[in-house]
N, C-alpha and C positions, 0 to 999 in steps of 0.2 A: 638078390636084393637082402634077403635074410630079414631077421628081426632088428629093429632100432633099439640102442641101448636106452633101458628106463631112465628118467629123470631123478631117480633116487632110489636106495635100498627099499625094495619091498613094492615098488611100483610096477604096473604091468608094462611090459614092452609093447611097441607098436608092431604088430605082425603084417606080413604081406599074404594079404587075405583077398581074393577077387571078389567083384562085386556080385551080390546074388544070393540069394537064401534056399538051400534044398530042403525046402520043409512043405509040407501038406497041412490042409484042413487051419485051424483057428489057433492064435496064441493068444495069451492073456495079457492086456496092458491095463495100465492103471493112469489116473489123472485125479486130480482135488476131488472130483465128486464120484469116485468109484472104479470100478473094474469094466472093463469093455475087451469084447473078442474082436481080433482083427485076423486079416488072412496071414497065415504063417510065412508065405514068400513074400510079403511086404515090410519096408522098413518104418511105416509109418506106425503112430501110435494111438491112444486113446482118443486125443481131442480132434485128430484127423479122421476118424470114424465114427465120430458123433457128428461132425460136420457132414459128411456123407449120408448120414442117416437123415439128418435135417433139413439138408438144402440140396438134395438131388433135382434139381428144378432145369429142367431143358437141357441143351446138350452143350451150353456154355462154359468151356472150363477155364480156370486161370491161365492165361498164356505162361507158357514156358519160360519165356523170357525174365518175367517176373523173379521165377525160382532161381533163376541164372544169376540175377542182379543181387538177389538176396545171399546168394553164396559169398559174393564179395563181402557184403555187410557182415555177415557171421565170422568169416575169415580175419577181416579187419577186427572186428571186435576181440576175436580171440587172441591175435597179435598184442593188441594194446594192452588187453587185460594181463597177457602173460608176462609183458615187457615191463609192466607196473608192478608185478608179483602178485596180483589178485588171483591169478589163475595158474595152477601149476604147469610148467613146460611139458610134461609129458601129455596131460590133458589137452592143452592147446595143440602140441602137435597131432594129435587124433583128430580134433575138432577142425584144423587147418587140411588135413589130407581129406577128410569128408567134404568139406566145404569145396575144394576143388574139384572135386567130382562133382559136385552140383554145378559148379561153373560150368564144368565140360560138357554138362549134359547127360553125363553118364547114369544119373539117377532120375532121369526124368519121369520112370514109369512109376515111380513112387511119389509123383505129385497129381493127385487125381482131384482135386477140390472144384468145386463150380464158382462161377463169376458171383454168383447169387450167394453172399453169405453175410457175416456181418460187415456192417459199414467200415470198421476199421481195418479189416484185414486179419484180425485177430486169428482164423483158422488157418489161413495160409503160412503166416508167421509162426504159429506152432507146427504146423506141417514140416516145413524146413527145420525147425528145431529138433523134432522127434525124428525125423529122418537122419539128420548129423548125428543125434545122440544114439541111435542103435546102430548107426554104420561105424560110428567111433566106439562103441561098445563091441561091436565084432571084431574090428582091427586090435583091440587091447584084449581080446580072448575072453570077453565077459558073456554074459547070457541076456541075449534080448528081452527086453519088457522088465528089466528090473531097474532099470534107470541108473544102473551102477556098472562102471566108476563115472561114466558121463552122464549128467543129469539134462534134459531137455530146457529147463528153465534155470536152474542154478547155474550152470557152466555155459551150455549154447547161447542162451538169452541172456547172459551177465550184463548189466549195466544199461539192458535195452527194455523197451516197451514195443508191443505192436505199434503204438500211436507214433512213436517215433521211427521205428525201422521200417515200417511199410512204406510211408511216403518217401523215405530215402531209398528203399529199393527201386520204387516209382521212379524217382528222378534218374537213378543210375541206370536202370532198363530203357528209359526214353532217350537219354543221351547217347546210348550206345546203338539203339535202333536208328536213329536219326544221323548217325555218324557213320555206320556201318550199312545202312540199307538206303535210307531215302537221299542223303546228299550226294552219294555217289551217283546212284540211278539218275539223279537231276542233273548232274553234271553230264552224265554219258548222253542225256537226252537232249539237253541244250546243244553238246557239241554237234550231234547229229543234225540237228536244225540248222546251225551254223554252216555247217558244211553244205546243204542244200543251197542256203541263202547266198553264200560265195560263189557257188556254181552258177544262180540264176541272177545274179546281180544286174546284168545288162539287159534281161529279157522284159521287155515293156510290157505291162496289163493295164486293164481299165480297172480303178480304184470304185469301191462301192462303201456309201455312208448311208444310212438309214435305210440298207438293203435297195438302196437305188444307185443309178450309174454314177461315178464322181470323176475326178479328175485321175490322168495316170500318175502310176507308180511303176515301180519294177518288182518283178515276183522275189527277188532278192531283197530288195527294203521290206517287202509284207513280211517274210520268212524272218529277217532279223527282228523284227517286232517279237514275234513269239519268242525266239531266243531270249530277247532280252527281258521280257515279262517272266520266263522261266526262271532265267538268271536272278532278276529281283526277287522273286518269290522265295527262291533258294536262300538268297541273302537274309531275308528275314528270318527264316527257320534257323539260320546260325546265329542272329542275334538273340532267338529266343532263347537259346541254351543258357543266357548267363543267368537267368531264375534259375534254371534246374541245377546248376552248379552249387547251388545253396542246398546244405542238406540239413535234416532236422534231426539226426542222430543225435543222441546226447540230450536231448529234451526230455525222456521217458515218458511218463504219463500224461501231463499237462502243460508240459514246456518248462518245468521249473527243475528237470533233471535230478529229481528225487531217486535215489539208488544208483546213480551213476557219479563216480567219483569226479573230483575238481580235475578239468583239463580233457574229461573224456570226449567231449564234443569237437573238440579241435583235432585231437588226436587220432580219434578214428575217421574223421573227414580227409584228415591227411593220409591216412593209411588206406583209405579207398582210393583217394587220388593217386596214390603211388602203383597200387594193384591194377587200376585201370588204364592208366596213362591219361587221365581226364583232369581238368584243373577243378575237382573238387574243394569246396570249403565248407566251413560250418554257417549253417543260415545265423545270421546276427542277431534275429530275434525269434525265438522257437516257438512262441505263442503265434506269431503271424504262420509259421512254417507248420504247424499243426493244426491250426484252427482253421487256415484256408489251403485251398490247392491253386492258389493263381497262377503259381509258375505253369503247372501244368495245363491251366485254361488258355494262358498266354501262348505256350508253345502248340497245344493242338489249334489254336487260331491262326496260327502262321502255317502248319499243314494244311488247313483250310484254304488257305491263300494260295498254295501250291494246286491244291483242286480247282480253284476258279480259273487260274492260268491253264491249266492242263485241259480245262473242259473248253477254253478259248480256241485253243490250237485244235481239237478234236474237231468241234463242231466247224470251224472254218473249212478242215480239211474234207470232211463228208459233203459240206454244201458244195465246195469248190469242185468235188470229184462228182458230183451227183449227174446222173446221164445213166448210160454214156453219150447218148445221143439228145435226148429230150430236156436236158438240165443245162447247170453252167459249163460242166464238161472241161475244165481247165486242167484239173489235176487227173493224172493216171495212177491208181493206187495199186500195189500189189494183189492178184487174183489169189486169196489165201485157200479159199473152200468154196463149195457150191453154195449158192445164195438163197436157192428155193426149192422146195420138195415139188412144186407144179411148174414152176416157169423154168424151162431150160435153158442156160447158159447165163441166167442170172447172177451176177456178183455183188456182194454189198461190202460197205464200208464197216466191217466187223471190229477191226481193231479199234476204230474211232468211235463206234458204238458201246465197246468195251469200256472204253476210257471215261466216256459221258456217264455211264451207269456206276463206275469206281467213284467218280468226283462225287455225284449225287449221294452217294453212301457215304464219303468221309465229309461231306456237308452236313448230313443228318447225323452223323456221330459227333462233330463238333457242336452241333445245337446240345447234344445228350450231355457232353461233357461240359458245357458252359451253364446248363442248367443244374447238373450234380455238384459244378464248384460253387454254384449260388447257395447250398445248402448246407454250409458250415453253420455250426451252431455252437455257442460259446468256446470252450477248447479244443473242439475236434469237428472236422468235417469226415461225417461217417458215410460217403460214399465214393469212397476211394477204389473198390474193385472195379465198378463201372467204368470208372475214367479210365484207368489203366488199361482195361480191355479195349475199351474204343479207341484210345491213342494209340495202341500198339496195332490195333487192328488196321486203322487207316494207314498208318506209317507203312505197314507191310503191303495191303494190297495197291497201295498208291507208287511204291517202289517196284513192284512186281509189274504193273501196268505199265510203267513208262519205259521199263525193259522190254516188254512185249512190244509194244506200239512202235519203239526206236527199232527194234530187229526186223518187224513184219510188216511195217507200214512206212515211216519216215525213210529208212535207207533204200527201199525200194520203189518209193513215188517218182514219177517221171512228169513232164509236162506235155500236154497237149497243144503244141505251138500254133497248128491250124486254127484251133477255136479260139486260143489267147488273141492270137494277130487280127482275127476276124471282129472280135469284139471292140477290140481297140479302134478298127477301123468304121466301126459302127457309131461310136460313142457321140453324142450330143455334148458331153461335158467338156469337150475340147474347146468349146466356144470359149470357156473361162480365159483362155490365152488372149483371146480377141477383146475382152472387156476394157482393158487399159487403154487399148488403139481406138474402139469404135463408141466405148461406153457400154454399162452396165444394161440399160434398157434395150437398146439396140442388139447387144448380143443376144440377151432374152428372147426377143422376138424372132431372133434368126433360128435358135434353137427349138422354138415353139412350133415354126413354120417346118422346119425338116420333119419335126415327130409328126406334124399333121397330115403331111402330104408324102411321108415315106422318102422323101429325098434325102442326100447325103448332106451333112453339114456343110460340105464345100459347095456344094451346089445351091444350097440357101442362102449361103453368104454371099456368092457372086450374084446371086438374082436381087440382092437386097442392096448391091451396090458396092460389096466389098472388093477393091482390086485384087486379081488372081495372086500377083507376085506377095502382096500383102499376107493375104491367107496362108500362103506356101510357107513363107519364111516366118509367120508367127505360131501358125497351129501345127507344130511337130513334135508329136508325142515324144520323141526321144529326148528335146529340148525340155520338156516339162517335168521331168521326174528328180531335178536337183541332182545333188552329188552323193553317189554312195546311201549310206544309211542315214546322213545327216538332213535329206530331204532338202526342199527349195528354201 
């Protein structure tokens, strides 16, 4: 590859230097508050190190996708600033190369900060600035820790503030997570449910409302409802991205754009859109974009909606599979692992249980996001790290769970036809078909009599004076389920 020609006489050339620092001990770094020692084999600087000292709280680290998204922000800013002549091309080239490495996850080991930090995300912004600065210095043949020839604030952070760049990175990270993880997983999940629905569309079963027997439907109709619920929830997620496409970048400290040149907000949003292939635009009102996090709250609410739908599917499946002999027993779930350390042969609906727990977690995290979203004060919502951490975590575990449940439960589920047919034969609610013929009250009396003496519905109806042929023509479960997924 070789060295890249310098942008002008006397400017350092961009070198082909592998990622990594072959150094031991400590290195001196500095910021506006003074000198700090950092590990010599790390690219971060003084402000990152201060954050590690002050906010080593728990095990919750800022999600790496936030930094990958920040790579797009820093790359876009460098390109925009270089094109406008505010940043020398040779400096921009070094920043862009380092930012590309951030985007690709090649510098993940150099982003160690905890979620619990300043609410604006300033430390994480500076972590990115310092890592890109030192990596760019290395690529230009300089000395790490000198902040020359690429300064973390003056060059990497040019035209930006943590107050506008962090919410921008939040939106980028969330859109990428939704598009790359959750929406594809939901499509696969719904498709697998739809395959089962089509397979079982003609299998008549007993319906249940209020946990009690109801009129019949088909297994396929029931499962078509699951698939439609998942599809509807996914559509809400798609719609929730509209607010996320609006970026705060260019508002700088309080939304006025101080220290960002004219047109910077539109230019950087356009550049981020080009780099990511997503339709990002500048937020029409930066005061709303920085004083609130309403788009994140709305998007997380849509993710919660997915959890609600997934919990319905998982709960229905584990109840319908309860047994195998003393429960409902209509579904036969795959036996993935032994279910008990004391009861031999016991097998449990573990994928369904895991899905329910994931959904409970997501609902809880949505509450956290909503509460944090309500805590905007004046020109800044200073609860950003906890919001992005919970949102990305929810998206990740829900995406993974949908794939696991699809693979290890949905696709291998079979029907217990003997049990399904038996419950249809025993159902008293088939009497509903007789109501238009003999009247509601007489039909109710027949059902109550059959239930009281244990007779079949047919026996009780004939005993009550219903003609046998009338009963047989009217009470036919296969004729009571409507047509396909449309219902009666």
